N, C-alpha and C positions, 0 to 999 in steps of 0.2 A: 287274112294276108299282111304282111310284114307291116305294109305300109299303113293301113288303118288301124294295127296295133298303136305304132308310135304317136300318131295325132291321138289317139282315145287315149294313149299318157298325158299326152301335152295340154288336153282341154279339162282333164284331170285335176294339172296342175301337179302331175306327182315326177318331181326334178328327181327325184331318189331312183325311180323304178325306167326314167326317161336315162339317165344318166347309166345304168346296169348292161343298158346295149349298146354299151361302146367298150370297146378293144382297149386294154390295157393303157395303148399309145394313140387310142382316138381323139379326132382331131374335131372341135368344135367351133365354125365361124359364125358369128351372128351379125348380118350386113358387113358394115365396115369395121366392125371391132375387130382388136388383135384375139386371136386365135387363142383358145383354152384348149389342153393339152389334158386326157385323161379321166377315167370316168369321177372321183372326188373333187375337180375342178370342176368339172361339167353341172355337177347338182349344184354346186354354190352359187354359181353363175347364174342358171337356170333358175335356181330357188329362191335367189335377189331377185329377179327380173318378177316372176310370179309373185312375191311380197308388193309390188310396184303396181297391181293391177285387182281388180275385182272378178276375173274371168276371163276365158277365150273358148272360140270355137274355131276349128277348120273346116269349110267348108270344100273339099278336092272339087276340083275341077276337071282336071286330066291328070294322068301319070304314064309315063314312059318306063320301061325296063330294059334295059338290056346286059345281059350277065350279072355283073354285084352291083352294078350302078341303077340308080331310080333318081328321077326327075317330078316331083309334084306340084303341078300348077294348083294354086288355092287362094280361095278370099277366106282372111281371117278376121272374125268379127272379136272387138276385146271391148272389155267392160271398165269403161275408165275408174275410178276412184269417185270421181266428183259425181258418178250419177248416170254420166252420160256414157255412148259407145261408139265405137268408131267402124267401119271396114274396108281394110286394105288388102288389095291383089298380093301378091308375093308365090315365089319359087324356092324350094326346097330339092337339094341334091345332096342324094347322098350317096356312099358307098358300101359296103360290106366286106369282110374277110371269107376265109373258107369255112371258119366255123359259125357264120353270120350276122357278126358282129359287127356295128359299125365304124369305122375307120375314118372316114373323112364325110363330115355332115355342114352343109352350109347353108344359110338361110338368105334371102335376099328378098329384104321387103322394105318401106318407107313409112317408118312408125312417127313419123311429124306429126300425124294427125294427132293420133295416140296422146302424146304430149304437150299439142298445142293447149294455149289459156282458152 
C-alpha cells in the first residue's frame, strides 16, 4: 500500500526516494514551515532534516483514504543526536494525482520535544 511505502522510505531516511514520490510541482509543508515545491527542493530539505537526527520510526495508528486524499494518524519516535528518544503524535495529509504522484503533502506535528535541551 502506498502509505506504508511512504513511511518505509522516511524511516530509512531515504530523502531521494521520498522526493521521487512527488509530482514535478508537488508541494511539501512540514509543520509551520514555508512550503517546499518540487522533488529536488524536497529532497534537499528532507535530507537536511534527516541529518539532524539519528533515526525515526512511524507507527501508523489510523488511516483514512477518500479518492486521491489520504490522512494518516501517527506516533513518531525520533532518535535524538544526544542519544535520547522522543515520541510525538502527528498527522500527515497527502493528495496524489492521476499518475499516483504526490501533489500536496502536509505534516502536522510538534517537534519541540525533539529539540528541547
